[in-house]
C-alpha positions, 0 to 999 in steps of 0.5 A, spaced: 750 438 147 749 446 147 755 447 143 753 442 137 746 445 137 749 452 136 753 449 131 747 446 127 744 453 127 750 456 123 747 452 117 741 456 117 745 463 118 745 465 111 738 464 110 736 467 116 740 473 115 736 474 108 729 473 112 731 478 117 732 483 112 725 481 109 722 482 116 725 489 117 721 491 111 715 487 113 709 492 114 706 487 119 712 488 124 712 494 129 715 500 126 717 501 134 720 495 134 724 496 128 726 503 130 728 500 137 732 495 134 736 499 129 737 505 133 740 502 139 744 497 135 746 502 130 747 507 135 752 502 139 756 500 134 757 507 131 758 510 138 765 512 139 766 509 146 765 502 148 764 498 155 771 494 153 777 498 150 778 496 142 783 491 143 784 486 137 778 481 138 776 482 145 774 489 144 769 487 138 766 482 143 762 487 147 759 490 140 757 483 138 754 481 144 750 488 145 748 486 137 746 479 139 742 481 145 738 486 141 737 482 135 734 476 140 730 481 143 727 483 136 726 476 133 723 474 139 717 479 138 716 477 131 710 472 131 712 465 129 708 465 122 711 471 120 718 468 121 716 462 117 713 466 112 720 469 110 723 463 111 726 463 118 729 456 120 729 454 127 735 449 129 733 442 127 
């Protein structure tokens, strides 16, 4: 069931990406939260050394995992009413 639930979330992915960009520019979202998310995610993605050697596919998994963890942290701190206002869709 978890796999099916995760696949349902992909339906909302394009919309949620646009909503995420709108939330990053929203003045009601803490600048500190934005700085932490963008600084750590951007810094890790640009950092020349990784936890896992950059082998094809496997090497990018740690980059994606770190980004998704930081993204989840960032989104969890935005109030639900702001997420909904920007068109964020939860899985059905």
